[in-house]
Phi, psi and omega in degrees: 000321179296322179295321179297318179296319179296317179297317180296318179296316180295319178295319178298317178296319179296317181290313181288329179293316180287328178294320179294325179296318180293326180291331183269351183291140183262131179268115181253124179259116180291143180249123178247117177264140176281118184298335181287336182268357180288134177241134181291141181228133174297144185297333179288341180266003176291144175300151185298325180293326178290318178297320178296318180295321180287329182279354178290343178276109188299127175084355181266142177245148178288123181265307180219157178219143179224154177236148180211153175274142180214123176049095173056058173064022171275132180268138171234150183244131173260116185241128175262123177247147184221147170219103185066228181277356183270124180234131177239146173256128177242140171249119188237136177283170178298333182275358176093014179268126178283115183272319182216139172227142180188169180276000000 
């Protein structure tokens, strides 16, 4: 009888443990911008939320900025930030959410 209780507890832990892992997984949708549709934008004309999102990276300065249309007239901004020889590309939504970051 004791063995049966142990088996039931282990099976329960296994079922609830794997179910909890699936609930916590984050679904990331990769964003691919067409390089031909990018238009250069002066950094002073960037929306304030985009500038704030790019400035959250300590010590990095905005080097270049581009704008592109994405999914039904939503604008996304590709911003290159640099600190010395290190350059990162960020894709930021109009609302200031960093969607993709990479070198």
